[in-house]
C-alpha positions, 0 to 999 in steps of 0.5 A: 620560485614563487611565494604567496602573500595571502594577507600575511599568512602565505609562504613568504611570511612563514619563512620570514617568521621561521628563519629570523637569522636570515634577516629577510625583508618582512615586506612581501612586495620588497622582499619577493622582488629583491633577488638577493632576498628572494634567493635567501627566502627560497633557500630557507623555504627549501630547508624548512620543507626538508626539515619538516619532511625528514621528521614527519612534521607539518610546516608549522615546526617551531625550531629554526632549521640549520640552513637558516642559521647558516645563512645568518652569517654568510653572504650569498 
């Protein structure tokens, strides 16, 4: 799994903003290199993509997908 940074506009930042319940590290360098955090982010990104694809939306959806809510109360 590889995330992009793009000066605050990459996939990692998108996931952090869209999945606040997952409590991801907002710092790209720390978050992307911490395995536990990166795996949570990967699950959230997949969930966002599936949520968008199922509804025909772009990645700019405003609702928090179910997987992100599930991660907020569970330890991986």
